[in-house]
C-alpha positions as CSV (number, residue, x, y, z in Angstrom):
1,M,-25.1,4.1,12.0
2,S,-21.5,4.3,12.9
3,S,-18.5,5.0,11.0
4,A,-16.3,1.9,10.3
5,R,-12.3,1.5,9.2
6,I,-12.0,-1.8,8.0
7,M,-8.7,-3.3,7.5
8,F,-7.4,-6.2,5.4
9,E,-4.4,-7.8,3.3
10,K,-4.5,-7.8,-0.3
11,T,-1.8,-10.8,-1.4
12,G,-1.3,-13.5,-3.7
13,P,-3.3,-13.8,-6.7
14,A,-5.7,-10.5,-5.1
15,V,-2.5,-8.5,-6.3
16,Y,-3.9,-8.3,-9.8
17,I,-7.6,-7.1,-8.9
18,S,-7.7,-3.7,-10.3
19,H,-9.3,-0.9,-7.6
20,L,-12.4,-0.9,-9.7
21,D,-12.9,-5.0,-9.6
22,L,-11.5,-4.5,-5.9
23,V,-14.4,-1.9,-4.8
24,R,-16.9,-4.6,-6.7
25,T,-15.7,-7.6,-4.3
26,M,-16.3,-5.5,-1.4
27,Q,-19.8,-4.4,-2.2
28,R,-20.2,-8.2,-3.0
29,I,-18.9,-9.4,0.3
30,F,-21.5,-7.1,2.1
31,V,-24.3,-8.7,0.4
32,R,-23.0,-11.8,0.9
33,T,-22.4,-11.5,4.7
34,G,-25.3,-9.9,5.2
35,V,-23.6,-6.7,6.6
36,K,-25.6,-3.6,6.5
37,I,-24.1,-0.4,4.7
38,K,-25.5,2.7,4.1
39,H,-26.3,3.8,0.5
40,T,-26.1,7.2,-1.4
41,E,-29.6,8.2,-2.5
42,G,-30.8,8.8,-6.0
43,F,-31.9,6.7,-8.6
44,N,-28.7,4.7,-8.9
45,P,-27.4,4.2,-4.6
46,H,-24.2,2.8,-4.1
47,P,-22.7,1.6,-1.2
48,K,-21.0,4.7,1.1
49,M,-17.7,3.5,1.3
50,T,-14.2,4.5,0.5
51,F,-10.5,3.7,0.2
52,P,-7.9,6.2,1.8
53,L,-5.1,5.4,0.0
54,P,-5.8,3.0,-3.3
55,L,-3.1,0.2,-3.9
56,S,-1.6,0.0,-7.6
57,V,-2.1,-3.3,-9.3
58,G,0.5,-5.7,-9.0
59,T,1.5,-4.5,-5.1
60,A,0.8,-7.0,-2.1
61,S,-0.6,-5.5,1.1
62,V,-1.1,-6.4,4.5
63,C,-2.6,-3.2,6.0
64,E,-5.3,-1.9,3.4
65,I,-8.1,0.2,4.7
66,M,-11.7,0.7,3.8
67,D,-14.0,3.1,5.3
68,A,-17.4,2.3,5.4
69,E,-21.0,3.9,7.4
70,L,-22.6,0.6,8.7
71,E,-26.4,0.8,9.6
72,D,-26.0,-1.4,12.4
73,D,-23.3,-0.3,15.2
74,S,-23.5,-4.3,16.6
75,Q,-22.1,-5.5,13.5
76,L,-18.7,-3.7,14.3
77,E,-17.7,-5.8,17.3
78,D,-18.0,-9.2,14.4
79,L,-17.4,-7.5,11.5
80,T,-14.0,-9.4,10.5
81,S,-15.1,-13.0,11.1
82,M,-18.2,-12.1,9.1
83,M,-16.6,-10.6,6.3
84,N,-13.9,-13.2,5.7
85,S,-16.6,-15.9,5.5
86,A,-17.0,-14.5,1.8
87,V,-13.6,-13.8,0.5
88,P,-11.8,-14.4,-2.6
89,E,-8.6,-16.0,-2.5
90,G,-5.7,-13.1,-1.5
91,I,-8.3,-11.0,0.7
92,R,-8.4,-11.3,4.0
93,F,-9.8,-8.9,6.8
94,T,-8.0,-8.6,10.2
95,D,-9.4,-5.7,12.3
96,A,-12.0,-3.1,12.2
97,W,-12.4,-0.1,14.5
98,T,-14.3,3.4,14.8
99,P,-11.9,5.9,13.0
100,V,-10.0,8.3,14.9
101,L,-8.0,10.1,12.3
102,K,-9.1,11.3,9.1
103,P,-7.9,10.4,5.7
104,K,-5.9,13.4,5.1
105,E,-4.0,12.5,8.0
106,L,-2.7,9.1,6.7
107,Q,1.1,10.5,6.1
108,F,3.4,7.6,5.5
109,V,3.7,3.9,4.3
110,R,6.0,1.4,5.2
111,V,7.1,-0.5,2.0
112,R,9.2,-3.6,1.1
113,C,10.9,-3.7,-2.4
114,S,12.4,-7.0,-3.3
115,L,15.2,-6.4,-5.8
116,I,15.5,-9.9,-7.8
117,Y,18.5,-10.7,-9.6
118,D,18.7,-13.7,-12.1
119,G,22.6,-14.4,-11.5
120,G,22.6,-13.5,-8.0
121,V,23.2,-10.6,-5.9
122,R,26.8,-8.8,-6.5
123,P,28.7,-9.2,-3.5
124,D,29.4,-5.3,-3.1
125,A,25.6,-4.5,-4.0
126,V,24.1,-4.0,-0.6
127,G,26.9,-1.3,0.2
128,A,26.1,0.8,-3.1
129,V,22.7,0.6,-2.6
130,R,22.9,1.9,1.0
131,Q,25.4,4.3,0.1
132,L,23.1,5.5,-2.3
133,F,20.1,6.3,-0.2
134,S,22.3,8.1,2.3
135,R,22.7,11.0,-0.2
136,E,21.4,14.3,0.3
137,S,19.7,14.2,-3.1
138,I,18.2,11.8,-5.4
139,V,16.6,13.4,-8.7
140,I,14.7,10.8,-10.8
141,D,12.0,11.3,-13.6
142,R,8.6,10.3,-12.4
143,K,5.2,10.0,-14.4
144,T,2.6,12.0,-13.4
145,K,-0.9,13.3,-15.2
146,S,1.3,16.1,-16.7
147,G,3.8,14.2,-17.9
148,V,7.2,13.1,-16.7
149,K,8.8,15.2,-14.2
150,S,12.0,15.4,-12.3
151,A,11.8,15.3,-9.0
152,D,14.4,15.1,-5.3
153,I,13.0,12.3,-3.6
154,V,14.8,12.6,-0.5
155,P,12.6,14.5,1.5
156,M,9.5,11.8,0.6
157,I,11.9,9.0,2.5
158,S,11.8,9.1,6.0
159,S,13.9,6.1,6.4
160,V,15.4,3.2,4.3
161,K,17.2,0.0,5.0
162,A,18.9,-2.6,2.6
163,E,19.9,-5.9,3.1
164,Q,20.3,-9.3,1.0
165,T,18.0,-11.6,2.3
166,D,18.9,-14.6,0.0
167,G,21.6,-15.2,-2.8
168,N,18.5,-13.7,-5.6
169,T,17.0,-10.9,-3.3
170,L,18.1,-7.7,-2.1
171,E,15.2,-5.8,0.1
172,L,14.6,-2.6,0.9
173,D,12.7,-1.6,4.0
174,A,11.5,1.9,3.7
175,V,8.9,4.4,5.1
176,I,7.8,6.8,2.5
177,S,5.9,9.7,2.0
178,A,2.2,8.7,1.3
179,Q,0.2,11.7,0.3
180,N,1.4,15.7,-0.4
181,P,3.5,14.5,-2.1
182,T,3.2,10.9,-3.0
183,L,6.2,8.7,-3.6
184,N,5.3,5.2,-5.2
185,P,7.9,2.7,-4.0
186,T,8.6,1.8,-7.7
187,G,10.3,5.4,-7.2
188,L,13.1,3.7,-5.1
189,V,14.0,1.1,-7.9
190,T,13.9,3.6,-10.2
191,A,16.9,5.3,-8.0
192,V,18.8,2.3,-8.5
193,N,18.0,1.6,-11.8
194,T,19.3,5.4,-12.7
195,F,21.9,6.0,-10.3
196,L,23.4,2.2,-10.5
197,P,22.8,0.7,-13.6
198,E,25.2,-2.3,-12.8
199,Y,23.0,-3.2,-9.7
200,A,19.4,-2.8,-11.8
201,P,17.4,-5.7,-10.9
202,D,15.8,-7.8,-13.4
203,F,12.8,-8.0,-11.4
204,A,10.9,-6.2,-8.6
205,R,8.1,-6.8,-6.1
206,Y,6.3,-4.8,-3.8
207,Q,4.6,-4.7,-0.5
208,R,2.9,-2.2,1.9
209,L,3.7,-3.0,5.3
210,G,2.3,-0.3,7.9
211,I,0.8,2.6,7.6
212,Y,1.2,6.3,10.0
213,D,0.3,9.6,10.6
214,K,2.6,12.5,10.4
215,N,4.2,11.5,13.6
216,L,5.1,7.7,12.5
217,N,2.2,6.6,14.9
218,T,0.3,3.8,13.6
219,F,-2.8,5.3,11.6
220,R,-6.3,4.6,13.1
């Protein structure tokens, strides 16, 4: 038996799969491909697999990870090709390896926030957004389990870049805190809506691009 860390993409129609449905989907993939995974003991055993950083519904990602306990060590080498033979549209496995770091050591994520304007991006929007994220403090209201609380998100941002990519889209490319504390990428757009309401987008899309440890090395 060996531990496997499996990376996969969740894009297209799969972004609307809830986390619970994603777990069920993965269980079916293991069964259909014959990949043997260790199960818990007891009356209702279930596969031993965990998702260190569950993704919000509606957010795309090219770097999701799942940890699983394999029964057969030899399957690790061919794991991605085996599992890709039974995936729904929008799910694709890209890599698998023996875990190096613990899930709690996943500290940062790189995200892309696409701010979309029906009437086009204003000429001064990029400059205004860049200036906003250069501030020493950006306090926004965030929803938590205990209610709405104010928080300064600047300490949760490692870097952020703003660029206009087409006539209707302004993109934020940011590296933000993933855990302890967690900054949801929607918080970046909330900051724009709060402090620059004249540049508030009509719609926003989010994508996770990379995952890192505390030293900003790729999480393995």
